[in-house]
C-alpha positions as CSV (number, residue, x, y, z in Angstrom):
1,M,11.6,27.2,17.6
2,W,8.4,27.6,19.6
3,N,8.0,31.1,18.3
4,F,8.5,29.8,14.7
5,L,5.7,27.3,15.1
6,V,3.4,29.8,16.8
7,D,3.9,32.4,14.1
8,R,3.2,29.9,11.4
9,R,0.6,27.7,13.0
10,D,-1.9,28.1,10.1
11,Q,0.7,26.9,7.6
12,V,1.9,24.1,9.9
13,W,-1.7,22.8,10.4
14,T,-2.4,23.1,6.6
15,L,0.7,21.1,5.7
16,A,0.1,18.6,8.5
17,W,-3.5,18.0,7.2
18,G,-2.2,17.7,3.7
19,H,0.3,15.1,4.8
20,A,-2.2,13.1,6.8
21,L,-4.6,13.1,3.8
22,L,-1.8,12.0,1.5
23,V,-0.9,9.1,3.7
24,L,-4.6,8.1,4.2
25,V,-5.3,8.0,0.5
26,A,-2.1,6.1,-0.3
27,V,-2.7,3.5,2.3
28,L,-6.3,3.0,1.2
29,V,-5.1,2.6,-2.4
30,A,-2.4,0.2,-1.3
31,A,-4.9,-1.8,0.8
32,V,-7.3,-2.2,-2.1
33,I,-4.7,-3.2,-4.6
34,G,-2.8,-5.4,-2.1
35,V,-5.9,-7.4,-1.0
36,A,-7.2,-7.7,-4.6
37,V,-3.8,-9.2,-5.7
38,A,-3.7,-11.4,-2.6
39,V,-7.1,-12.8,-3.4
40,L,-5.9,-13.5,-7.0
41,V,-2.7,-15.1,-5.7
42,T,-4.5,-17.4,-3.2
43,R,-6.9,-18.5,-5.9
44,R,-4.0,-19.4,-8.3
45,P,-1.2,-20.8,-6.2
46,K,1.3,-20.7,-9.1
47,L,1.3,-16.9,-8.8
48,E,2.5,-17.0,-5.1
49,P,6.3,-17.2,-5.9
50,V,5.9,-14.4,-8.5
51,A,4.1,-12.2,-6.0
52,N,6.7,-12.9,-3.3
53,A,9.5,-12.1,-5.8
54,I,7.9,-8.9,-7.0
55,S,7.3,-7.7,-3.4
56,S,10.8,-8.5,-2.4
57,I,12.3,-6.7,-5.4
58,G,9.9,-3.8,-4.9
59,L,11.0,-3.2,-1.3
60,T,14.7,-3.1,-2.3
61,I,14.2,-0.1,-4.6
62,P,15.4,3.0,-2.8
63,S,12.7,5.5,-2.2
64,F,14.9,8.4,-3.4
65,A,15.5,6.5,-6.7
66,L,11.7,6.0,-7.2
67,V,11.1,9.7,-6.6
68,G,13.9,10.5,-9.0
69,L,12.2,8.4,-11.7
70,L,8.8,9.9,-11.1
71,L,9.9,13.6,-11.0
72,P,10.6,14.0,-14.7
73,V,7.3,12.3,-15.6
74,L,4.9,13.8,-12.9
75,G,6.8,16.7,-11.5
76,L,6.5,17.8,-7.8
77,G,3.2,17.6,-5.9
78,F,0.6,15.3,-4.6
79,W,0.6,12.5,-7.2
80,P,4.3,11.6,-7.2
81,A,4.2,11.5,-3.4
82,M,1.0,9.5,-3.3
83,I,2.4,7.0,-5.9
84,C,5.6,6.5,-3.9
85,V,3.8,6.0,-0.5
86,A,1.3,3.6,-2.1
87,F,4.1,1.7,-3.9
88,Y,5.9,1.0,-0.6
89,A,2.6,0.3,1.2
90,I,1.4,-2.3,-1.2
91,F,4.1,-4.9,-0.6
92,P,3.5,-5.5,3.2
93,V,-0.2,-5.5,2.6
94,L,0.2,-8.0,-0.1
95,R,2.4,-10.3,1.9
96,N,0.3,-10.2,5.0
97,A,-3.0,-10.6,3.1
98,V,-1.6,-13.7,1.3
99,V,-0.5,-15.2,4.6
100,G,-3.8,-14.4,6.2
101,L,-5.9,-15.8,3.4
102,Q,-3.8,-19.0,3.3
103,G,-4.3,-19.3,7.0
104,V,-8.1,-19.7,6.8
105,S,-8.9,-23.2,7.8
106,P,-10.5,-25.5,5.1
107,E,-13.5,-26.1,7.4
108,L,-14.4,-22.4,7.4
109,V,-14.1,-22.2,3.6
110,E,-16.3,-25.3,3.3
111,S,-18.8,-23.8,5.7
112,A,-18.8,-20.5,3.8
113,T,-19.3,-22.3,0.5
114,G,-22.3,-24.2,2.1
115,M,-23.8,-20.9,3.0
116,G,-23.6,-19.7,-0.6
117,M,-20.4,-17.6,-0.5
118,S,-17.9,-17.9,-3.2
């Protein structure tokens, strides 16, 4: 096995770099979307049960099924993989951001409002 890796080290490094880039882009996209939705949910408390239900349902979808649904539409490549990784990364970000934003003490919010923040 070591000889296989040594003989193909350029290919291994290229594919490893591509994988790392895919994960980085997907997590950044998921973080932006998840935090934006969490801010919306904390500003409108009626949306919290909907967000929790959607995140619970989304995490129960098997990844193989999601890939199977995306393949006929997008084919193989970067975009279907990025969409799948981002899809599964959004839900934990959303849940944790909602909990974090709800955990901010009212005194800090009042202090920030007094300083001119929205």
